[in-house]
C-alpha positions in Angstrom: 32.9 -10.3 10.5 32.2 -14.0 10.9 34.8 -16.1 12.6 37.7 -17.0 10.2 37.1 -20.7 10.6 33.6 -20.3 9.1 34.5 -18.0 6.2 34.7 -20.8 3.6 31.3 -22.1 4.5 29.2 -18.9 4.6 27.9 -17.4 1.4 25.5 -14.7 0.2 23.7 -14.5 -3.1 22.6 -11.0 -3.9 19.9 -11.0 -6.5 19.7 -7.9 -8.7 17.4 -8.4 -11.7 14.9 -5.5 -11.4 14.1 -3.7 -14.6 13.2 -0.3 -13.2 9.7 -0.3 -14.7 8.0 0.5 -11.4 10.6 3.2 -10.8 9.5 4.8 -14.1 13.1 4.8 -15.1 15.0 3.5 -18.1 17.9 2.6 -15.8 17.5 -0.7 -13.8 16.7 0.3 -10.2 19.8 -1.4 -8.8 22.0 1.0 -10.8 20.2 4.2 -9.7 22.3 6.5 -7.6 21.7 6.9 -3.9 23.9 9.4 -2.1 26.3 9.4 -5.0 26.7 5.6 -5.4 24.7 2.9 -7.1 22.1 1.3 -4.9 23.6 -2.1 -5.5 27.0 -0.9 -4.3 25.5 0.2 -1.0 24.0 -3.3 -0.6 27.2 -5.1 -1.4 29.2 -2.8 1.0 26.9 -3.9 3.9 27.6 -7.6 3.2 31.3 -6.9 2.9 31.2 -5.8 6.6 30.3 -9.4 7.4 31.7 -11.6 4.6 34.8 -11.5 2.4 34.2 -10.6 -1.3 35.1 -14.2 -2.3 32.0 -15.5 -0.5 29.5 -13.2 -2.3 27.7 -14.1 -5.5 26.0 -11.3 -7.5 23.3 -12.4 -9.8 22.7 -10.0 -12.7 21.0 -10.3 -16.1 23.8 -11.1 -18.6 23.0 -8.0 -20.6 23.5 -5.7 -17.6 26.8 -7.1 -16.4 28.8 -4.7 -18.6 26.8 -1.8 -17.3 27.7 -2.9 -13.7 31.4 -3.2 -14.6 31.4 0.3 -16.0 29.7 1.6 -12.8 32.3 -0.1 -10.7 35.1 1.6 -12.7 33.3 4.9 -12.4 32.9 4.6 -8.6 36.3 2.9 -8.0 34.5 -0.2 -6.5 36.4 -3.4 -7.2 35.6 -6.2 -4.8 36.4 -9.7 -6.2 32.8 -10.9 -6.3 31.6 -13.9 -8.3 28.9 -13.1 -10.9 26.1 -15.4 -12.1 23.6 -14.8 -14.9 20.1 -13.9 -13.9 17.2 -16.1 -14.9 13.7 -15.4 -16.2 12.4 -15.6 -12.6 13.7 -15.1 -9.1 13.7 -18.8 -8.6 15.9 -19.4 -11.6 18.2 -16.5 -10.6 18.8 -17.9 -7.1 19.3 -21.3 -8.5 21.9 -20.0 -10.9 23.7 -18.3 -8.0 23.5 -21.5 -6.0 25.3 -23.5 -8.7 28.4 -21.4 -8.3 28.8 -22.5 -4.6 31.0 -25.6 -4.7 31.3 -26.6 -1.0 29.0 -29.3 0.1 28.0 -27.9 3.5 27.6 -24.5 5.0 25.1 -21.6 5.0 23.8 -19.3 2.3 22.0 -16.0 2.6 19.9 -14.6 -0.2 19.3 -10.9 -0.3 17.6 -8.3 -2.6 20.1 -6.1 -4.4 17.8 -3.2 -3.9 17.6 -3.4 -0.1 20.7 -1.2 0.6 19.8 -0.4 4.2 20.2 -3.8 5.7 22.4 -3.8 8.8 25.4 -6.0 9.3 23.9 -7.0 12.7 20.8 -8.5 10.9 23.0 -10.3 8.4 25.1 -11.7 11.3 22.0 -12.8 13.2 20.6 -14.5 10.1 23.8 -16.7 9.8 23.8 -17.5 13.5 20.2 -18.4 13.6 20.3 -20.6 10.5 23.3 -22.4 11.9 21.2 -23.4 14.9 17.8 -24.0 13.3 18.4 -24.5 9.6 16.7 -21.3 8.5 16.4 -17.6 9.3 13.9 -15.4 7.4 13.9 -11.7 8.2 10.6 -10.0 8.8 8.8 -7.2 10.7 5.4 -7.0 12.4 2.6 -5.4 10.5 1.9 -1.9 11.8 -1.3 -1.0 9.9 -4.7 -2.5 10.2 -5.2 -5.4 7.8 -8.3 -6.6 6.0 -8.7 -9.7 3.8 -10.8 -9.4 0.7 -12.8 -12.5 -0.4 -13.7 -13.6 -3.9 -17.1 -11.8 -3.6 -15.3 -8.5 -2.9 -16.4 -8.5 0.8 -13.6 -7.7 3.2 -13.2 -8.4 6.9 -10.7 -7.4 9.5 -8.0 -9.8 10.6 -5.7 -9.9 13.6 -2.6 -8.1 12.4 -0.5 -9.5 15.3 -0.6 -12.9 13.4 1.0 -11.4 10.3 4.6 -10.5 9.3 6.0 -8.6 6.4 8.8 -10.7 4.9 12.2 -9.1 4.0 15.6 -10.4 3.2 18.2 -11.7 3.9 16.8 -15.2 4.1 19.5 -17.6 5.2 19.5 -21.4 5.1 21.7 -24.5 5.5 23.2 -25.4 2.1 22.3 -29.0 2.0 18.5 -28.4 2.5 18.6 -25.3 0.3 20.1 -27.3 -2.6 17.5 -30.0 -2.1 14.6 -27.5 -2.1 15.8 -25.9 -5.3 15.5 -29.2 -7.1 11.7 -29.0 -7.0 9.7 -27.9 -10.1 9.2 -24.1 -10.0 5.7 -23.0 -8.8 3.8 -19.8 -9.5 3.6 -18.9 -5.8 7.4 -19.0 -5.3 7.8 -15.3 -4.3 10.9 -15.8 -2.2 13.3 -18.5 -0.9 11.2 -19.2 2.2 8.2 -20.2 0.0 10.5 -22.6 -1.9 11.9 -24.1 1.3 8.4 -24.5 2.8 7.1 -26.2 -0.3 10.0 -28.6 -0.1 9.0 -29.5 3.5 11.5 -27.6 5.5 10.5 -25.5 8.6 10.9 -21.7 8.6 12.4 -19.7 11.5 11.6 -16.0 11.6 14.0 -13.4 12.8 13.5 -9.7 13.6 14.2 -7.3 10.7 14.0 -3.5 10.6 11.4 -1.2 9.1 14.2 0.8 7.4 15.3 -2.3 5.5 13.0 -1.4 2.6 13.1 -2.7 -0.9 13.5 0.2 -3.2 10.8 -0.3 -5.8 8.9 2.9 -6.6 10.0 6.6 -6.9 8.5 7.3 -3.5 11.2 5.1 -1.9 13.9 7.6 -3.1 12.2 10.8 -2.2 14.4 13.1 0.0 13.3 12.9 3.6 11.6 9.5 3.1 14.7 7.4 3.7 
């Protein structure tokens, strides 16, 4: 748990807007059960080990909020978390979550609702690093060989040591984060780091974990894979 003096200035936005289409499921993937509990519940529980519920913001599509409330009742899960409506894109969803934070200065982490295996240690490190440097973007080294494919279809090997796979949480100082999210949305905004970089803010990378996967396809939930 973060020091009590900092509790009012540390926040986490958990974005859970997946449809479940790549999971080949009619149920949004954040609501699928993992070891008897919704995936989203696992994710929130990890953050509750670091932050109080009052500092968490859950971003969900408006039409799915009643489903989530029913799941919370079913699984006796009742943390007092703020909820914001999801937008048409991730950029819009994060911005909607950001609006709910009323303090002027502090830190905010953004995390995928379907990354339930994040460790409290990585969350803690992201806040500590962002406090020092302004940002903390979780990532892991590439393990496989990498090739880049040109417009003509010809590929060539690249040095994998120069590449990182980006994960969440991604944590930033609130003042710069608010400024960055005032820019016009761009098609290449795939995460918060790309928004911050576009707005001119430097990015600090921190070590993640290979088990911190984003549950996206059925293979991610196969027994023995996790």
